[in-house]
C-alpha positions as semicolon CSV with decimal commas, in nm:
position;residue;x (nm);y (nm);z (nm)
1;X;4,842;1,652;-0,177
2;X;4,727;1,507;-0,506
3;X;4,363;1,508;-0,608
4;X;4,203;1,263;-0,847
5;X;3,862;1,306;-1,004
6;X;3,672;0,978;-0,988
7;X;3,343;1,011;-1,168
8;X;3,074;0,758;-1,081
9;X;2,962;0,498;-1,327
10;X;2,642;0,674;-1,422
11;X;2,457;0,362;-1,534
12;X;2,519;0,198;-1,197
13;X;2,444;0,519;-1,008
14;X;2,113;0,562;-1,189
15;X;2,016;0,206;-1,100
16;X;2,095;0,266;-0,733
17;X;1,894;0,587;-0,697
18;X;1,590;0,408;-0,839
19;X;1,579;0,177;-0,537
20;X;1,543;0,413;-0,243
21;X;1,220;0,258;-0,116
22;X;0,939;0,456;-0,277
23;X;0,602;0,292;-0,324
24;X;0,382;0,409;-0,611
25;X;0,153;0,619;-0,391
26;X;0,439;0,775;-0,192
27;X;0,615;0,868;-0,516
28;X;0,308;1,042;-0,659
29;X;0,251;1,226;-0,329
30;X;0,610;1,351;-0,343
31;X;0,548;1,500;-0,686
32;X;0,227;1,663;-0,561
33;X;0,433;1,834;-0,288
34;X;0,601;2,036;-0,564
35;X;0,262;2,135;-0,703
36;X;0,140;2,258;-0,366
37;X;0,464;2,445;-0,301
38;X;0,405;2,618;-0,635
39;X;0,066;2,745;-0,520
40;X;-0,147;2,495;-0,712
41;X;-0,518;2,474;-0,631
42;X;-0,616;2,229;-0,903
43;X;-0,416;1,907;-0,953
44;X;-0,512;1,639;-1,199
45;X;-0,359;1,292;-1,239
46;X;-0,422;1,051;-1,522
47;X;-0,277;0,703;-1,560
48;X;-0,384;0,436;-1,807
49;X;-0,224;0,167;-2,021
50;X;-0,144;0,279;-2,377
51;X;-0,010;0,109;-2,689
52;X;0,335;0,233;-2,584
53;X;0,300;0,099;-2,228
54;X;0,192;0,255;-1,902
55;X;0,198;0,631;-1,870
56;X;0,117;0,870;-1,587
57;X;0,067;1,244;-1,623
58;X;0,021;1,498;-1,344
59;X;-0,093;1,852;-1,416
60;X;-0,111;2,145;-1,174
61;X;-0,218;2,508;-1,212
62;X;0,067;2,645;-1,002
63;X;0,300;2,933;-1,079
64;X;0,490;2,743;-1,346
65;X;0,857;2,786;-1,442
66;X;1,040;2,965;-1,718
67;X;1,318;2,797;-1,913
68;X;1,597;2,871;-1,663
69;X;1,384;2,775;-1,362
70;X;1,284;2,445;-1,521
71;X;1,644;2,358;-1,599
72;X;1,736;2,420;-1,234
73;X;1,435;2,221;-1,110
74;X;1,554;1,921;-1,312
75;X;1,892;1,929;-1,140
76;X;1,941;1,662;-0,872
77;X;1,981;1,810;-0,522
78;X;1,880;2,153;-0,643
79;X;1,824;2,272;-0,285
80;X;2,053;2,300;0,017
81;X;1,864;2,108;0,290
82;X;2,008;2,340;0,555
83;X;1,884;2,660;0,395
84;X;1,580;2,833;0,542
85;X;1,273;2,770;0,331
86;X;0,967;2,980;0,276
87;X;0,654;2,885;0,469
88;X;0,446;2,608;0,308
89;X;0,743;2,476;0,108
90;X;0,699;2,098;0,131
91;X;1,038;2,005;-0,013
92;X;1,380;1,997;0,146
93;X;1,652;1,824;-0,058
94;X;1,549;1,918;-0,410
95;X;1,538;1,548;-0,489
96;X;1,170;1,459;-0,459
97;X;1,057;1,515;-0,817
98;X;1,349;1,324;-0,961
99;X;1,398;1,036;-0,717
100;X;1,023;0,978;-0,681
101;X;0,981;0,970;-1,058
102;X;1,289;0,755;-1,123
103;X;1,165;0,503;-0,867
104;X;0,864;0,434;-1,092
105;X;0,971;0,515;-1,448
106;X;1,278;0,542;-1,669
107;X;1,172;0,854;-1,854
108;X;1,070;1,175;-1,678
109;X;0,949;1,472;-1,882
110;X;0,845;1,802;-1,728
111;X;0,669;2,077;-1,922
112;X;0,604;2,410;-1,751
113;X;0,427;2,725;-1,858
114;X;0,505;3,077;-1,742
115;X;0,473;3,415;-1,909
116;X;0,275;3,250;-2,190
117;X;0,571;3,028;-2,283
118;X;0,605;2,649;-2,242
119;X;0,943;2,490;-2,173
120;X;1,006;2,114;-2,184
121;X;1,291;1,909;-2,036
122;X;1,343;1,533;-2,016
123;X;1,554;1,290;-1,817
124;X;1,574;0,956;-2,002
125;X;1,767;0,709;-1,787
126;X;1,847;0,475;-2,075
127;X;1,977;0,772;-2,276
128;X;2,188;0,887;-1,979
129;X;2,333;0,540;-1,915
130;X;2,421;0,493;-2,283
131;X;2,604;0,825;-2,301
132;X;2,746;0,792;-1,946
133;X;2,671;1,159;-1,898
134;X;2,401;1,363;-1,725
135;X;2,261;1,494;-2,050
136;X;1,926;1,665;-2,005
137;X;1,715;1,660;-2,318
138;X;1,549;1,981;-2,438
139;X;1,223;1,894;-2,612
140;X;0,979;2,090;-2,822
141;X;0,613;2,142;-2,741
142;X;0,518;1,937;-3,047
143;X;0,692;1,637;-2,888
144;X;0,435;1,618;-2,607
145;X;0,120;1,773;-2,754
146;X;-0,058;1,435;-2,769
147;X;0,021;1,348;-2,407
148;X;-0,287;1,326;-2,177
149;X;-0,355;1,651;-1,984
150;X;-0,131;1,859;-2,212
151;X;-0,443;2,049;-2,315
152;X;-0,484;2,162;-1,952
153;X;-0,136;2,312;-1,955
154;X;-0,189;2,470;-2,295
155;X;-0,522;2,633;-2,202
156;X;-0,422;2,787;-1,868
157;X;-0,204;3,087;-1,794
158;X;0,051;2,891;-1,591
159;X;0,117;2,545;-1,460
160;X;0,331;2,234;-1,483
161;X;0,286;1,892;-1,642
162;X;0,488;1,594;-1,513
163;X;0,501;1,292;-1,743
164;X;0,612;0,941;-1,647
165;X;0,692;0,706;-1,935
166;X;0,859;0,366;-1,950
167;X;0,699;0,275;-1,617
168;X;0,849;-0,059;-1,515
169;X;0,758;-0,100;-1,146
170;X;0,411;-0,241;-1,205
171;X;0,216;-0,404;-1,486
172;X;-0,089;-0,285;-1,677
173;X;-0,314;-0,538;-1,500
174;X;-0,218;-0,384;-1,166
175;X;-0,326;-0,031;-1,257
176;X;-0,673;-0,057;-1,103
177;X;-0,535;-0,163;-0,763
178;X;-0,259;0,098;-0,783
179;X;-0,507;0,377;-0,855
180;X;-0,731;0,270;-0,568
181;X;-0,435;0,263;-0,325
182;X;-0,323;0,603;-0,455
183;X;-0,668;0,754;-0,405
184;X;-0,680;0,635;-0,043
185;X;-0,327;0,758;0,022
186;X;-0,379;1,105;-0,121
187;X;-0,712;1,152;0,058
188;X;-0,533;1,091;0,389
189;X;-0,194;1,255;0,332
190;X;-0,340;1,577;0,186
191;X;-0,672;1,584;0,372
192;X;-0,604;1,924;0,530
193;X;-0,538;2,077;0,187
194;X;-0,854;1,916;0,050
195;X;-1,046;2,052;0,350
196;X;-0,926;2,405;0,280
197;X;-0,664;2,474;0,549
198;X;-0,416;2,598;0,288
199;X;-0,477;2,969;0,235
200;X;-0,842;2,904;0,336
201;X;-0,898;2,760;-0,009
202;X;-0,977;2,398;-0,090
203;X;-0,731;2,217;-0,315
204;X;-0,889;1,990;-0,578
205;X;-0,717;1,665;-0,672
206;X;-0,869;1,472;-0,962
207;X;-0,752;1,114;-1,019
208;X;-0,858;0,948;-1,342
209;X;-1,153;1,189;-1,364
210;X;-1,264;1,121;-1,005
211;X;-1,245;1,391;-0,737
212;X;-1,060;1,281;-0,424
213;X;-1,244;1,353;-0,101
214;X;-1,052;1,428;0,221
215;X;-1,014;1,158;0,485
216;X;-0,956;1,318;0,825
217;X;-0,821;1,036;1,048
218;X;-0,949;1,199;1,369
219;X;-1,321;1,185;1,283
220;X;-1,348;1,539;1,417
221;X;-1,715;1,590;1,332
222;X;-1,847;1,299;1,537
223;X;-1,990;1,404;1,877
224;X;-1,832;1,102;2,048
225;X;-1,479;1,194;1,936
226;X;-1,280;1,329;2,230
227;X;-1,041;1,611;2,143
228;X;-0,802;1,660;2,432
229;X;-0,631;1,992;2,511
230;X;-0,338;2,083;2,286
231;X;0,017;2,125;2,413
232;X;0,240;2,386;2,254
233;X;0,597;2,268;2,297
234;X;0,932;2,374;2,156
235;X;1,262;2,223;2,055
236;X;1,565;2,451;2,028
237;X;1,335;2,748;1,994
238;X;1,114;2,586;1,729
239;X;0,749;2,545;1,832
240;X;0,535;2,240;1,760
241;X;0,176;2,163;1,856
242;X;0,053;1,830;1,996
243;X;-0,323;1,754;1,995
244;X;-0,452;1,413;2,112
245;X;-0,779;1,258;1,996
246;X;-0,974;0,957;2,119
247;X;-1,194;0,815;1,844
248;X;-1,546;0,689;1,919
249;X;-1,596;0,333;2,046
250;X;-1,743;0,101;1,784
251;X;-2,079;0,107;1,967
252;X;-2,104;0,482;1,894
253;X;-2,062;0,463;1,517
254;X;-2,208;0,269;1,226
255;X;-2,026;-0,026;1,074
256;X;-1,947;0,183;0,763
257;X;-1,803;0,468;0,970
258;X;-1,599;0,227;1,182
259;X;-1,442;0,075;0,872
260;X;-1,377;0,415;0,718
261;X;-1,162;0,536;1,006
262;X;-0,961;0,222;1,066
263;X;-0,747;0,288;0,751
264;X;-0,614;-0,007;0,551
265;X;-0,376;-0,100;0,835
266;X;-0,656;-0,143;1,092
267;X;-0,711;0,035;1,422
268;X;-0,430;-0,127;1,617
269;X;-0,163;-0,033;1,361
270;X;-0,317;0,312;1,312
271;X;-0,291;0,421;1,674
272;X;-0,018;0,659;1,785
273;X;0,136;0,972;1,637
274;X;0,032;1,150;1,318
275;X;0,311;1,387;1,217
276;X;0,226;1,682;0,991
277;X;0,474;1,925;0,840
278;X;0,306;2,238;0,705
279;X;-0,029;2,049;0,720
280;X;0,102;1,763;0,506
281;X;0,085;1,419;0,676
282;X;0,429;1,260;0,675
283;X;0,398;0,949;0,889
284;X;0,140;0,791;1,115
285;X;0,058;0,480;1,317
286;X;0,373;0,477;1,530
287;X;0,461;0,535;1,896
288;X;0,835;0,584;1,820
289;X;0,919;0,329;2,086
290;X;0,744;0,527;2,361
291;X;0,457;0,282;2,396
292;X;0,351;-0,058;2,270
293;X;0,054;-0,081;2,036
294;X;-0,234;-0,238;2,229
295;X;-0,593;-0,321;2,149
296;X;-0,710;-0,117;2,450
297;X;-0,542;0,196;2,307
298;X;-0,640;0,151;1,944
299;X;-0,864;0,460;1,948
300;X;-0,580;0,695;2,051
301;X;-0,438;0,919;1,777
302;X;-0,209;1,213;1,847
303;X;-0,169;1,491;1,591
304;X;0,164;1,674;1,580
305;X;0,208;1,993;1,375
306;X;0,559;2,111;1,291
307;X;0,699;2,378;1,061
308;X;0,932;2,305;0,769
309;X;1,244;2,419;0,957
310;X;1,248;2,130;1,206
311;X;1,335;1,830;0,988
312;X;1,668;1,767;1,160
313;X;1,496;1,731;1,496
314;X;1,235;1,486;1,369
315;X;1,458;1,264;1,154
316;X;1,246;1,300;0,840
317;X;1,372;1,092;0,548
318;X;1,396;1,197;0,185
319;X;1,070;1,015;0,099
320;X;0,885;1,203;0,376
321;X;0,733;0,876;0,492
322;X;0,942;0,804;0,803
323;X;1,051;1,004;1,104
324;X;1,238;0,947;1,429
325;X;1,243;1,246;1,668
326;X;1,545;1,328;1,881
327;X;1,550;1,220;2,249
328;X;1,457;1,567;2,376
329;X;1,130;1,554;2,184
330;X;1,060;1,197;2,291
331;X;1,091;1,295;2,657
332;X;0,818;1,555;2,611
333;X;0,597;1,317;2,414
334;X;0,628;1,037;2,671
335;X;0,433;1,243;2,924
336;X;0,157;1,308;2,671
337;X;0,142;0,941;2,571
338;X;0,085;0,839;2,933
339;X;-0,215;1,071;2,969
340;X;-0,365;0,980;2,635
341;X;-0,342;0,603;2,675
342;X;-0,507;0,620;3,017
343;X;-0,795;0,816;2,868
344;X;-0,824;0,593;2,559
345;X;-0,857;0,285;2,780
346;X;-1,167;0,417;2,957
347;X;-1,427;0,313;2,693
348;X;-1,306;-0,046;2,718
349;X;-1,261;-0,040;3,094
350;X;-1,615;0,086;3,147
351;X;-1,753;-0,199;2,941
352;X;-1,533;-0,450;3,119
353;X;-1,671;-0,351;3,457
354;X;-2,003;-0,509;3,375
355;X;-1,851;-0,848;3,458
356;X;-1,763;-0,738;3,811
357;X;-2,029;-0,476;3,872
358;X;-2,126;-0,457;4,237
359;X;-2,474;-0,580;4,321
360;X;-2,495;-0,792;4,004
361;X;-2,438;-1,168;3,994
362;X;-2,227;-1,230;3,678
363;X;-2,216;-1,552;3,477
364;X;-1,842;-1,505;3,418
365;X;-1,572;-1,376;3,651
366;X;-1,214;-1,269;3,601
367;X;-0,965;-1,455;3,821
368;X;-0,612;-1,331;3,882
369;X;-0,325;-1,558;3,984
370;X;-0,032;-1,322;4,022
371;X;-0,002;-1,166;3,676
372;X;-0,194;-1,450;3,510
373;X;-0,560;-1,392;3,429
374;X;-0,837;-1,636;3,339
375;X;-1,213;-1,623;3,285
376;X;-1,423;-1,871;3,479
377;X;-1,790;-1,938;3,529
378;X;-1,929;-1,798;3,853
379;X;-1,969;-2,093;4,090
380;X;-2,187;-1,886;4,327
381;X;-2,436;-1,785;4,061
382;X;-2,787;-1,874;4,185
383;X;-2,869;-2,081;3,874
384;X;-2,540;-2,272;3,909
385;X;-2,598;-2,340;4,278
386;X;-2,954;-2,459;4,219
387;X;-2,841;-2,697;3,945
388;X;-2,571;-2,842;4,168
389;X;-2,836;-2,909;4,431
390;X;-3,096;-3,083;4,211
391;X;-2,878;-3,294;3,980
392;X;-2,804;-3,654;4,067
393;X;-2,447;-3,783;4,072
394;X;-2,442;-3,900;3,710
395;X;-2,603;-3,577;3,583
396;X;-2,364;-3,373;3,798
397;X;-2,059;-3,542;3,641
398;X;-2,186;-3,464;3,291
399;X;-2,267;-3,107;3,389
400;X;-1,922;-3,055;3,545
401;X;-1,758;-3,192;3,230
402;X;-1,958;-2,953;3,013
403;X;-1,897;-2,630;3,203
404;X;-1,527;-2,709;3,264
405;X;-1,494;-2,764;2,889
406;X;-1,678;-2,436;2,837
407;X;-1,419;-2,256;3,050
408;X;-1,120;-2,436;2,902
409;X;-1,210;-2,386;2,540
410;X;-1,339;-2,030;2,557
411;X;-1,228;-1,903;2,209
412;X;-1,036;-1,602;2,337
413;X;-0,818;-1,563;2,028
414;X;-1,116;-1,571;1,793
415;X;-1,306;-1,325;2,011
416;X;-1,009;-1,090;2,025
417;X;-0,951;-1,110;1,649
418;X;-1,316;-1,042;1,574
419;X;-1,332;-0,750;1,816
420;X;-1,020;-0,598;1,662
421;X;-1,116;-0,633;1,298
422;X;-1,495;-0,648;1,263
423;X;-1,671;-0,572;1,594
424;X;-1,992;-0,467;1,419
425;X;-2,035;-0,816;1,273
426;X;-2,066;-0,972;1,617
427;X;-2,433;-1,048;1,675
428;X;-2,435;-1,240;2,001
429;X;-2,766;-1,396;2,106
430;X;-2,949;-1,196;2,370
431;X;-3,211;-1,300;2,621
432;X;-3,557;-1,151;2,599
433;X;-3,619;-0,976;2,933
434;X;-3,993;-1,046;2,921
435;X;-3,925;-1,413;2,868
436;X;-3,685;-1,417;3,163
437;X;-3,938;-1,240;3,382
438;X;-4,203;-1,497;3,290
439;X;-3,968;-1,782;3,383
440;X;-3,887;-1,621;3,717
441;X;-4,257;-1,571;3,790
442;X;-4,320;-1,938;3,707
443;X;-4,041;-2,044;3,944
444;X;-4,192;-1,826;4,216
445;X;-4,530;-1,996;4,169
446;X;-4,365;-2,338;4,190
447;X;-4,244;-2,249;4,537
448;X;-3,878;-2,169;4,484
449;X;-3,719;-1,989;4,778
450;X;-3,791;-1,614;4,767
451;X;-3,439;-1,525;4,874
452;X;-3,308;-1,733;4,583
453;X;-3,555;-1,561;4,348
454;X;-3,428;-1,219;4,462
455;X;-3,069;-1,326;4,392
456;X;-3,175;-1,447;4,048
457;X;-3,328;-1,107;3,976
458;X;-2,992;-0,945;4,053
459;X;-2,810;-1,145;3,789
460;X;-2,720;-1,028;3,438
461;X;-3,037;-1,191;3,313
462;X;-3,229;-0,873;3,389
463;X;-2,949;-0,617;3,347
């Protein structure tokens, strides 16, 4: 057998690995994973336009790397994904730092300090493509001393500084929006680190001089949040923990709090599973095909905690932003989904019962024709019946035209859209109970039938 060595065209290969689907915020989060794995407690990010173009720097106070360790860290695929990792290691393939950075910039420089010595290495994709060789540049400290946040690295005992230059995935005028999206993303993805679950010590992330506050998607401190019992399950001897939550109905929280917990995708797209690996949120807002997203279940969120030795069972991609668990896991989760969605529907079901509440005469009723449903005015309502009795033929025709039009053109889609997106902005007119009571008393004095009056008092007017 003959063997031929066919080296890739490096320029083309570099171009292909830049387009693996990273967004700006996912790429930065992937770099932060390395900082956390290195024991960092303080992480600072700075990104602004400069005379030389956009630049982003990320500093952490982690363990740092010596010269040999930094060289190895700059290698693509520096880790075997099948090797057992230490607890709290958030990486897997040894690609995150490089692929995440290359997806946003063409020049990646990493400076790291350990044992009072700073080492600097640089991947310049244009330099690599021109030479058609994976030539890693060895830089001097003086080459980066004017870079933002270098002083942090210089002043502390250990740490690492990641520098993105030649950023070409967004323009300078987009930086404000990008930073805002990044802040929201990091506050959610790393909320458990920011809350202090890692080594019982809070991690600090500073973005453009602003501290990022944690955003816990389960609103755990609200008394109306329902935390259901956890299930400890296992797959091939590996344990994982499933904890469902039902968030408060919009009537239980303020408008500001409601908006805070809907995330940028909204409540309907944010329902479902929230998968955490070593307390880091990987993916959320999905049912993995086990259930359809519905408005009635939009308050259901299920937290799943896994360890870092289960990736192959959960189908986690290199960007750590997608997952697809194996069928054995899905079978276990299907049972949990059924229980959770039934419970999450109760707040809406309870409010829906008011239409058909026994002993109360409703203005509207729900009619079922097989599987088809429609809302109609209640023809037996005492006010309706009285009107039908006292109107002449011409008035009756006009009245019938009006209420049939009212039924036909009930703006269901607008109501549904408003309830899904901005329920707190609905300010429907309400009847003053004292005013209603006065009208009923006047009708009684005018000699209306007492039995009819009693029926009127059982309507929604006084409920």
